[in-house]
Backbone as JSON, one array per atom type, in Angstrom:
{
  "sequence": "XXXXXXXXXXXXXXXXXXXXXXXXXXXXXXXXXXXXXXXXXXXXXXXXXXXXXXXXXXXXXXXXX",
  "N": [[122.4, 108.59, 94.02], [119.98, 107.56, 96.38], [116.69, 107.55, 97.41], [116.76, 106.44, 99.97], [118.93, 106.99, 101.01], [119.4, 109.84, 100.49], [117.79, 110.43, 103.0], [118.38, 109.34, 104.85], [120.98, 110.76, 104.91], [120.06, 113.17, 105.07], [119.03, 113.57, 107.67], [121.24, 112.81, 109.07], [123.15, 115.38, 108.83], [121.17, 117.27, 109.51], [121.42, 116.69, 112.7], [124.01, 117.06, 113.24], [123.93, 119.96, 112.54], [122.69, 120.86, 114.29], [124.17, 119.67, 116.34], [126.43, 121.96, 115.8], [124.92, 124.24, 116.34], [124.87, 124.15, 119.13], [127.78, 123.61, 119.77], [128.7, 126.58, 118.74], [126.81, 128.55, 120.94], [128.6, 127.43, 122.74], [130.85, 128.34, 123.15], [130.21, 130.74, 123.1], [129.56, 131.2, 125.42], [132.23, 131.71, 126.86], [134.36, 133.12, 128.64], [136.63, 134.37, 127.51], [135.17, 134.61, 124.55], [136.62, 132.95, 121.11], [136.45, 134.01, 118.1], [137.38, 133.68, 115.69], [136.92, 130.99, 115.82], [134.72, 130.93, 116.26], [133.26, 132.3, 113.8], [134.11, 129.97, 111.78], [132.72, 127.96, 112.45], [129.74, 129.04, 112.11], [130.21, 128.91, 109.7], [130.47, 126.87, 108.25], [127.89, 125.69, 109.47], [126.18, 127.27, 107.79], [127.07, 126.4, 104.9], [126.14, 123.67, 105.85], [123.01, 123.92, 105.97], [122.62, 124.96, 103.75], [123.26, 122.47, 101.67], [121.62, 120.74, 103.09], [119.1, 121.77, 101.81], [119.78, 121.75, 99.26], [119.29, 118.82, 99.47], [116.78, 117.85, 100.22], [114.93, 119.58, 98.35], [115.68, 117.87, 96.31], [114.07, 116.06, 96.74], [111.1, 116.5, 97.09], [108.82, 117.19, 94.71], [108.55, 119.72, 92.01], [105.74, 121.76, 92.39], [103.82, 122.73, 89.75], [101.71, 125.11, 89.47]],
  "CA": [[121.9, 108.7, 95.62], [118.44, 106.77, 96.45], [115.35, 108.28, 98.3], [116.77, 106.54, 101.83], [120.43, 107.55, 101.23], [119.33, 111.02, 100.18], [116.94, 110.75, 103.67], [119.49, 109.63, 105.56], [122.05, 111.9, 104.95], [119.5, 114.34, 105.7], [118.76, 113.23, 108.98], [122.86, 112.93, 109.67], [123.01, 117.07, 108.64], [120.27, 117.71, 111.03], [122.39, 116.29, 113.95], [125.16, 117.79, 112.92], [123.37, 121.68, 112.35], [121.99, 121.11, 115.97], [125.55, 120.18, 117.24], [127.1, 123.28, 115.83], [124.31, 125.21, 117.36], [125.68, 123.59, 120.67], [129.17, 124.28, 120.11], [128.95, 128.03, 119.11], [126.89, 129.07, 121.85], [129.07, 126.65, 124.59], [131.92, 129.02, 122.36], [130.13, 132.17, 122.99], [129.68, 132.01, 126.45], [133.65, 131.13, 127.48], [134.88, 134.39, 129.13], [136.6, 135.14, 126.21], [134.82, 133.56, 122.82], [137.22, 132.57, 120.22], [136.06, 134.93, 117.91], [137.54, 133.25, 114.7], [136.4, 129.6, 115.77], [132.91, 130.79, 116.07], [133.03, 132.48, 112.58], [133.91, 129.2, 111.02], [131.01, 127.14, 113.01], [128.82, 129.07, 111.47], [130.19, 129.19, 108.58], [130.36, 125.32, 108.58], [126.38, 125.69, 109.64], [125.4, 127.61, 106.56], [127.36, 125.01, 104.21], [124.99, 122.67, 106.09], [122.05, 124.13, 105.82], [122.5, 125.13, 102.02], [123.33, 120.98, 101.56], [120.02, 119.96, 103.24], [117.84, 122.51, 101.04], [119.39, 121.2, 98.2], [118.83, 117.42, 99.32], [115.65, 118.53, 100.59], [114.26, 120.02, 97.02], [115.62, 116.66, 95.51], [112.76, 114.76, 97.26], [110.49, 117.06, 97.11], [109.25, 117.4, 93.49], [108.19, 121.03, 92.04], [104.39, 120.86, 91.46], [103.49, 123.68, 89.01], [100.34, 125.49, 89.4]],
  "C": [[120.59, 108.13, 95.84], [117.43, 107.64, 97.38], [116.22, 108.09, 100.01], [118.17, 107.09, 101.52], [120.45, 108.87, 101.58], [118.5, 111.11, 102.34], [117.67, 110.23, 104.97], [120.46, 110.34, 106.41], [121.64, 113.57, 105.65], [119.56, 114.42, 107.31], [120.87, 113.64, 109.98], [123.22, 114.98, 109.27], [122.74, 117.71, 109.66], [120.47, 118.05, 112.62], [123.44, 117.16, 113.64], [125.24, 119.65, 113.07], [123.5, 122.17, 113.71], [123.44, 121.47, 116.83], [126.37, 120.95, 117.08], [126.67, 124.76, 116.28], [125.15, 125.25, 118.82], [127.06, 123.9, 120.94], [129.24, 125.75, 119.86], [128.17, 128.2, 120.13], [127.79, 128.56, 123.24], [130.11, 127.62, 124.5], [132.18, 130.18, 123.06], [130.0, 132.63, 124.49], [130.68, 131.74, 127.17], [133.43, 133.48, 127.66], [135.24, 135.2, 128.44], [137.28, 134.29, 124.84], [136.17, 133.66, 122.53], [136.16, 132.56, 119.64], [135.46, 133.98, 115.83], [136.71, 131.94, 114.83], [135.0, 129.45, 115.44], [132.75, 131.61, 114.37], [133.57, 131.31, 111.86], [133.19, 128.43, 111.7], [130.09, 127.61, 112.43], [128.69, 129.27, 110.43], [129.73, 127.59, 107.5], [128.39, 125.44, 108.03], [125.66, 125.87, 108.31], [125.82, 126.83, 105.54], [125.99, 123.71, 104.63], [123.64, 122.7, 105.65], [121.9, 124.15, 104.02], [122.47, 123.25, 101.26], [122.08, 120.65, 102.12], [118.58, 120.81, 102.76], [118.3, 121.79, 99.82], [118.88, 119.44, 98.09], [117.41, 117.21, 99.32], [114.78, 119.1, 99.17], [114.6, 118.93, 95.93], [113.91, 115.64, 95.64], [111.67, 115.5, 97.48], [110.12, 117.5, 95.67], [108.53, 118.59, 93.28], [106.44, 121.26, 91.26], [103.81, 122.68, 90.78], [102.68, 123.81, 89.09], [99.14, 126.52, 88.47]]
}
């Protein structure tokens, strides 16, 4: 994956992460929230965060001080 593809993937993941935030908030507002669905969405959100961190680490080189 080159830099351009990685940046595009990061942008897509950020959008999906925000969408999951909105979905979780909407489900939480229901009179009887579906806790199982909320938990699944939260796990998906955590996986996205991990993938984002991994991609960002690849793009930003480590600087040894």
